[in-house]
VEXKE-453749 format. One record per residue (C-alpha): residue in one letter; x, y, z; residue number from 0. Coordinates in Angstrom, 3 decimals. Layout:
BEGIN
 resn        u        v        w resi
    A        X        Y        Z  NUM
...
REM end
This chain:
BEGIN
 resn        u        v        w resi
    X   23.319  -82.615   27.438    0
    X   21.088  -85.466   26.154    1
    X   20.345  -86.098   22.561    2
    X   16.703  -85.333   23.232    3
    X   17.779  -81.941   24.758    4
    X   20.066  -81.185   21.747    5
    X   17.136  -81.885   19.454    6
    X   14.791  -79.663   21.202    7
    X   17.287  -76.851   21.340    8
    X   17.626  -77.281   17.595    9
    X   14.106  -77.141   16.919   10
    X   13.621  -74.157   19.108   11
    X   16.525  -72.599   17.392   12
    X   14.957  -73.074   13.939   13
    X   11.715  -71.703   15.197   14
    X   13.426  -68.544   16.289   15
    X   14.740  -67.941   12.940   16
    X   11.556  -68.798   11.149   17
    X   10.374  -66.036    8.547   18
    X    6.944  -66.692    9.812   19
    X    7.438  -64.037   12.543   20
    X    6.494  -60.702   11.415   21
    X    7.747  -58.566   14.268   22
    X   11.235  -58.390   13.122   23
    X   10.286  -58.113    9.347   24
    X   11.664  -56.622    7.177   25
    X   15.129  -56.328    8.158   26
    X   16.190  -55.832    4.499   27
    X   14.756  -54.265    1.223   28
    X   11.652  -55.633   -0.109   29
    X   11.073  -56.385   -3.880   30
    X    7.905  -55.419   -5.673   31
    X    7.233  -57.062   -9.026   32
    X    4.982  -55.070  -11.230   33
    X    3.170  -56.425  -14.359   34
    X    3.552  -53.162  -16.367   35
    X    6.499  -51.350  -17.534   36
    X    8.068  -48.178  -15.954   37
    X    5.400  -45.375  -16.021   38
    X    2.713  -47.809  -16.227   39
    X   -0.263  -47.842  -13.909   40
    X    0.906  -50.301  -11.369   41
    X    4.381  -48.900  -11.432   42
    X    3.352  -45.423  -10.587   43
    X    1.105  -46.576   -7.881   44
    X    3.830  -48.920   -6.435   45
    X    6.140  -46.272   -6.434   46
    X    3.908  -43.949   -4.464   47
    X    2.976  -46.605   -2.026   48
    X    6.792  -47.559   -1.565   49
    X    7.505  -44.233   -0.303   50
    X    4.742  -44.643    2.481   51
    X    5.876  -48.222    3.306   52
    X    9.445  -47.034    3.736   53
    X    8.360  -44.977    6.684   54
    X    6.385  -47.937    8.261   55
    X    9.108  -50.590    7.394   56
    X   12.361  -48.474    7.568   57
    X   13.203  -50.384    4.527   58
    X   12.933  -49.503    0.778   59
    X   10.459  -51.113   -1.729   60
    X   12.547  -51.920   -4.720   61
    X   10.386  -51.982   -7.968   62
    X   11.152  -54.623  -10.650   63
    X    9.121  -53.951  -13.894   64
    X    8.249  -57.321  -15.533   65
    X    5.706  -56.485  -18.353   66
    X    4.442  -58.448  -21.318   67
    X    2.492  -61.553  -22.120   68
    X   -0.800  -60.129  -20.967   69
    X    0.569  -59.693  -17.419   70
    X    1.677  -63.492  -17.330   71
    X    5.399  -62.620  -17.376   72
    X    5.341  -60.653  -14.005   73
    X    2.851  -62.835  -12.498   74
    X    5.084  -65.905  -13.106   75
    X    8.005  -63.945  -11.815   76
    X    6.123  -63.412   -8.731   77
    X    5.044  -67.097   -8.459   78
    X    8.686  -68.207   -8.976   79
    X   10.152  -65.984   -6.127   80
    X   11.322  -67.391   -2.903   81
    X    8.376  -67.129   -0.398   82
    X   10.347  -65.513    2.446   83
    X    8.162  -62.245    2.600   84
    X   10.858  -60.234    0.608   85
    X    8.905  -60.403   -2.535   86
    X    5.445  -58.992   -3.384   87
    X    3.802  -58.238   -6.578   88
    X    1.040  -56.197   -8.146   89
    X   -1.006  -57.839  -11.018   90
    X   -4.644  -57.465  -12.240   91
    X   -7.856  -59.471  -12.833   92
    X   -6.552  -60.473  -16.206   93
    X   -3.788  -62.528  -14.952   94
    X   -5.671  -64.072  -11.950   95
    X   -9.133  -64.460  -13.396   96
    X   -9.196  -64.468  -17.179   97
    X   -6.080  -65.752  -18.616   98
    X   -6.613  -69.362  -17.512   99
    X   -9.516  -69.416  -19.744  100
    X   -7.850  -67.418  -22.769  101
    X   -4.705  -69.547  -22.835  102
    X   -4.350  -73.284  -23.286  103
    X   -1.228  -73.185  -20.864  104
    X   -0.153  -70.627  -18.349  105
    X    3.460  -70.772  -16.939  106
    X    1.839  -70.658  -13.372  107
    X   -1.304  -71.650  -11.671  108
    X   -3.390  -68.556  -10.835  109
    X   -5.309  -70.510   -8.222  110
    X   -2.308  -71.820   -6.279  111
    X    1.048  -70.201   -7.383  112
    X    0.406  -67.022   -5.680  113
    X   -1.530  -65.922   -2.573  114
    X   -3.872  -62.483   -2.175  115
    X   -2.555  -59.787    0.169  116
    X   -5.181  -57.112   -0.631  117
    X   -7.168  -55.675   -3.573  118
    X   -5.505  -52.323   -4.118  119
    X   -7.923  -50.673   -6.526  120
    X  -10.596  -50.802   -9.262  121
    X  -10.304  -49.241  -12.664  122
    X  -13.204  -47.196  -13.875  123
    X  -13.862  -48.025  -17.554  124
    X  -15.950  -46.137  -20.022  125
    X  -17.328  -46.604  -23.551  126
    X  -16.399  -43.627  -25.579  127
    X  -16.573  -42.631  -29.320  128
    X  -14.885  -39.976  -31.561  129
    X  -17.082  -36.905  -31.002  130
    X  -17.481  -36.459  -34.780  131
    X  -19.691  -39.619  -34.856  132
    X  -22.295  -37.452  -33.175  133
    X  -23.562  -40.393  -30.922  134
    X  -24.794  -39.126  -27.415  135
    X  -25.750  -42.437  -25.957  136
    X  -25.717  -46.249  -26.750  137
    X  -28.832  -46.166  -29.008  138
    X  -27.607  -43.286  -31.157  139
    X  -24.309  -45.205  -31.560  140
    X  -26.114  -48.337  -32.614  141
    X  -28.127  -46.366  -35.137  142
    X  -25.064  -44.891  -36.622  143
    X  -23.602  -48.328  -36.915  144
    X  -26.490  -49.389  -38.921  145
    X  -26.350  -46.492  -41.166  146
    X  -22.817  -47.501  -42.109  147
    X  -22.819  -51.231  -42.072  148
    X  -19.463  -52.961  -41.597  149
    X  -17.582  -49.804  -41.411  150
    X  -17.614  -48.856  -37.701  151
    X  -14.869  -50.683  -35.659  152
    X  -14.167  -50.711  -31.887  153
    X  -11.139  -51.437  -29.592  154
    X  -11.755  -53.383  -26.353  155
    X   -8.825  -54.450  -24.010  156
    X  -10.586  -57.416  -22.218  157
    X  -13.068  -60.305  -22.534  158
    X  -15.739  -58.569  -20.429  159
    X  -15.813  -55.433  -22.676  160
    X  -15.864  -57.427  -25.875  161
    X  -18.757  -59.381  -24.387  162
    X  -20.677  -56.257  -23.621  163
    X  -20.189  -54.839  -27.337  164
    X  -20.955  -58.140  -28.830  165
    X  -24.113  -58.468  -26.688  166
    X  -25.298  -55.260  -27.851  167
    X  -24.516  -56.076  -31.354  168
    X  -26.872  -59.275  -31.036  169
    X  -29.614  -57.801  -28.849  170
    X  -29.963  -54.574  -30.798  171
    X  -28.846  -55.333  -34.122  172
    X  -25.876  -52.962  -34.211  173
    X  -23.171  -53.412  -36.902  174
    X  -19.616  -52.972  -35.781  175
    X  -16.377  -54.871  -36.003  176
    X  -13.697  -55.645  -33.281  177
    X  -10.186  -54.750  -34.121  178
    X   -7.214  -55.978  -32.136  179
    X   -6.379  -53.955  -29.101  180
    X   -3.116  -52.003  -29.167  181
    X   -1.315  -50.308  -26.366  182
    X   -2.940  -47.436  -24.559  183
    X   -1.412  -44.542  -26.258  184
    X   -1.919  -46.166  -29.849  185
    X   -5.525  -47.000  -29.093  186
    X   -6.323  -43.511  -28.041  187
    X   -4.683  -42.163  -31.220  188
    X   -6.935  -44.540  -33.170  189
    X  -10.115  -43.106  -31.656  190
    X   -8.812  -39.521  -32.179  191
    X   -8.111  -39.963  -35.916  192
    X  -11.345  -41.656  -36.462  193
    X   -9.729  -44.799  -37.933  194
    X  -11.337  -46.873  -34.924  195
    X  -13.982  -44.417  -33.698  196
    X  -15.219  -46.576  -30.741  197
    X  -13.241  -47.718  -27.724  198
    X  -13.509  -49.122  -24.088  199
    X  -10.873  -47.438  -22.093  200
    X   -9.903  -46.858  -18.496  201
    X  -11.255  -43.348  -17.395  202
    X   -7.734  -42.067  -16.679  203
    X   -6.596  -42.849  -20.284  204
    X   -9.241  -40.520  -21.868  205
    X  -10.360  -38.139  -19.158  206
    X   -8.670  -35.276  -20.921  207
    X  -10.119  -36.153  -24.310  208
    X  -13.612  -36.291  -22.979  209
    X  -13.439  -33.133  -20.994  210
    X  -12.037  -31.158  -24.213  211
    X  -14.920  -32.511  -26.183  212
    X  -12.905  -34.618  -28.715  213
    X  -14.503  -37.700  -27.337  214
    X  -17.964  -38.523  -26.004  215
    X  -18.501  -40.887  -23.021  216
    X  -21.525  -42.948  -23.388  217
    X  -21.546  -45.444  -20.460  218
    X  -19.575  -46.485  -17.436  219
    X  -18.754  -50.213  -17.713  220
    X  -17.863  -51.038  -14.171  221
    X  -21.272  -49.933  -12.811  222
    X  -19.064  -47.516  -10.711  223
    X  -20.391  -43.957  -10.845  224
    X  -17.501  -41.514  -11.862  225
    X  -17.081  -38.492   -9.735  226
    X  -15.490  -36.869  -12.826  227
    X  -18.474  -37.735  -15.024  228
    X  -21.565  -37.927  -12.864  229
    X  -23.998  -37.803  -15.727  230
    X  -22.610  -40.682  -17.840  231
    X  -24.928  -43.607  -17.153  232
    X  -24.220  -46.930  -15.761  233
    X  -24.544  -50.244  -17.611  234
    X  -27.544  -51.128  -15.487  235
    X  -29.141  -47.716  -16.671  236
    X  -29.024  -48.501  -20.194  237
    X  -30.535  -51.926  -20.038  238
    X  -27.627  -54.164  -20.008  239
    X  -28.000  -56.956  -17.457  240
    X  -24.758  -58.854  -18.428  241
    X  -21.581  -59.059  -16.150  242
    X  -19.800  -55.766  -15.853  243
    X  -16.274  -55.314  -16.638  244
    X  -13.994  -56.598  -13.795  245
    X  -10.903  -54.615  -13.676  246
    X   -8.763  -54.441  -10.620  247
    X   -5.201  -54.644   -9.477  248
    X   -4.230  -56.542   -6.348  249
    X   -1.219  -57.165   -4.183  250
    X   -0.054  -60.851   -4.205  251
    X    2.959  -62.859   -2.792  252
    X    4.462  -66.167   -3.757  253
    X    2.585  -69.222   -2.357  254
    X    4.082  -70.220    0.975  255
    X    4.851  -66.758    2.252  256
    X    4.277  -66.932    5.956  257
    X    0.706  -65.772    6.775  258
    X    1.870  -63.318    9.704  259
    X    3.734  -61.289    7.023  260
    X    0.841  -61.648    4.567  261
    X   -1.397  -59.992    7.265  262
    X    1.077  -57.241    8.291  263
    X    1.485  -56.246    4.505  264
    X   -2.242  -56.196    4.014  265
    X   -2.725  -54.189    7.210  266
    X    0.003  -51.611    6.355  267
    X   -1.155  -51.125    2.835  268
    X   -4.881  -50.814    4.000  269
    X   -3.883  -48.197    6.366  270
    X   -1.966  -46.164    3.753  271
    X   -4.886  -46.439    1.118  272
    X   -7.491  -45.328    3.805  273
    X   -5.469  -41.980    4.322  274
    X   -7.498  -39.200    2.641  275
    X   -4.408  -37.422    1.328  276
    X   -2.844  -40.587   -0.312  277
    X   -6.198  -41.884   -1.666  278
    X   -7.162  -38.472   -3.220  279
    X   -3.565  -37.950   -4.843  280
    X   -2.776  -41.347   -6.095  281
    X   -5.809  -43.037   -6.581  282
    X   -9.034  -40.639   -7.102  283
    X   -7.089  -38.249   -9.158  284
    X   -6.234  -41.069  -11.486  285
    X   -9.707  -42.319  -11.816  286
    X   -8.890  -45.313   -9.601  287
    X  -11.340  -46.572   -7.041  288
    X   -9.768  -47.649   -3.589  289
    X  -10.476  -51.218   -2.667  290
    X   -8.180  -52.414   -0.022  291
    X   -9.477  -55.520    2.064  292
    X   -8.120  -58.285    3.880  293
    X   -6.390  -61.350    2.650  294
    X   -9.459  -63.504    3.263  295
    X  -11.914  -61.043    1.738  296
    X   -9.787  -60.728   -1.313  297
    X   -9.355  -64.574   -1.795  298
    X  -13.273  -64.810   -1.392  299
    X  -13.787  -62.228   -4.153  300
    X  -11.383  -63.923   -6.482  301
    X  -13.049  -67.352   -5.864  302
    X  -16.491  -65.691   -6.439  303
    X  -15.437  -64.066   -9.734  304
    X  -13.618  -66.889  -11.309  305
    X  -16.557  -68.667  -12.704  306
    X  -18.108  -65.523  -13.872  307
    X  -14.638  -64.887  -15.809  308
    X  -14.900  -68.297  -17.309  309
    X  -18.493  -67.507  -18.583  310
    X  -17.715  -64.254  -19.895  311
    X  -14.678  -65.627  -22.028  312
    X  -16.957  -68.232  -23.245  313
    X  -19.753  -65.970  -24.008  314
    X  -17.554  -63.375  -25.812  315
    X  -16.425  -66.337  -28.089  316
    X  -12.749  -66.298  -27.297  317
    X  -10.888  -69.513  -28.080  318
    X   -7.939  -70.300  -25.862  319
    X   -4.671  -69.640  -27.482  320
REM end
């Protein structure tokens, strides 16, 4: 056998072992890194998704919770993982769009360290108030704040929602104060007690409180009509023309993961999310909006929203920490 033949055989052998082929993938368990703790939004979703993927892949999806650091801890773990197709992750718009403008330095590059697979779902956010305030709409809330200058405070978990509240304050002469956002349960308790009577939340966090009459929903912040509260107006219907809240969770992989595997994961997840029984039980019932798309579509969406995120952070008055 000539040297040339030996070299050709070696190259063909390596190609045969290449992880870029998706037809024999996966042949062992796949790890899914989540950026929330056990019981958190992305954890619950990925466990439900994992049960469906097991049937497609004949392999389990092993959930690894990596919460903390404004989603930066888990996203870094994803970026640092071996790009062999056996690690995927779920993270949100904060880590991918906003954090690079909120922090002077990140432990990963959101533009190059991970690659998009599919946008899983959008969150529906709403502006709510303690029902004892008596405000039924944004104008009444603003009037209440003027009647008690410097005493009403609000909680907002992200830059787009802070921008919304600060824009209203400027344009309508409202008088409220932002306080640091605490964890979901603690923040809801602050609204309920009246210590911080105004809050901007994912609908799923407060749907029970609104239905029971303990909180009043004033406006939907994503410009997404909620099937649970069809009479609550959208941002555009209350005269606000600024950027809406961009809040989504997406599936990513470490940069360098073979494209055939990226495409297969995207296709398989898209098929699961498209099933009415899965969508209704695991998304719609939790006030989440299905948003599965292709890797190319997801990448284009992120590219389009990144400059908007930069402007939102700047206009909201956040200084990089």
